[in-house]
C-alpha positions as CSV (number, residue, x, y, z in Angstrom):
1,M,289.6,-217.7,8.3
2,T,291.7,-216.5,5.5
3,A,294.8,-214.4,6.0
4,V,293.0,-211.4,4.6
5,K,290.0,-211.9,7.0
6,V,292.4,-212.3,10.0
7,Y,294.2,-209.1,9.0
8,L,290.9,-207.2,8.6
9,F,289.5,-208.5,11.9
10,S,292.7,-207.7,13.7
11,R,292.7,-204.2,12.4
12,E,289.1,-203.6,13.4
13,A,289.7,-205.2,16.8
14,E,292.8,-203.1,17.5
15,N,290.8,-199.9,16.7
16,A,288.0,-201.0,19.0
17,L,290.5,-201.8,21.8
18,V,292.1,-198.3,21.4
19,D,288.6,-196.8,21.9
20,L,287.9,-198.9,24.9
21,A,291.3,-198.2,26.4
22,E,290.4,-194.5,26.6
23,M,287.9,-195.3,29.3
24,L,290.5,-197.1,31.5
25,A,293.4,-196.0,33.6
26,P,296.5,-195.3,31.5
27,D,298.4,-198.3,32.9
28,A,295.6,-200.8,32.1
29,K,296.4,-203.7,29.8
30,M,293.9,-205.2,27.5
31,T,293.8,-208.5,25.7
32,L,291.4,-210.0,23.2
33,V,291.5,-213.7,22.7
34,V,289.6,-215.5,20.0
35,Y,290.0,-219.2,19.8
36,F,288.5,-222.1,17.9
37,D,288.2,-225.5,19.5
38,G,290.4,-228.0,17.7
39,K,291.8,-225.3,15.4
40,P,294.7,-223.6,17.3
41,E,296.2,-222.3,14.0
42,Q,293.1,-220.0,13.8
43,D,293.5,-218.5,17.3
44,I,293.9,-214.7,17.5
45,I,295.5,-212.9,20.4
46,I,295.7,-209.1,20.4
47,T,297.3,-207.5,23.5
48,N,299.2,-204.5,24.6
49,G,300.6,-206.5,27.5
50,N,303.0,-209.4,28.1
51,L,301.4,-212.8,27.3
52,G,302.9,-214.3,30.5
53,E,301.2,-211.7,32.6
54,V,298.0,-212.3,30.7
55,V,298.1,-216.0,31.5
56,A,298.8,-215.2,35.1
57,A,295.8,-212.8,35.2
58,V,293.6,-215.5,33.7
59,E,294.8,-218.0,36.3
60,R,294.1,-215.5,39.1
61,R,290.5,-215.1,37.8
62,R,290.0,-218.8,37.7
63,T,290.2,-219.0,41.4
64,V,287.7,-216.2,42.0
65,P,284.0,-217.1,42.2
66,A,281.7,-215.8,39.4
67,D,280.2,-213.3,41.9
68,G,283.6,-211.8,42.5
69,G,283.7,-212.8,46.1
70,S,286.6,-214.5,47.9
71,P,287.5,-218.0,46.9
72,S,286.2,-220.7,49.3
């Protein structure tokens, strides 16, 4: 992805996230992660939160079954 495409994508994604955020509680945090296997320099992360807290949330979700039930 060229720098211009990344900029344009990021701008559109941020606008979409703002629209989605209007449907959530005011204290909700949102993160969009786009990654490319073997191409970390092309990764895109857009968040209104703290990346450390985002990582912690992802780790919490990894322990929850796909059906949303309690971990076994």
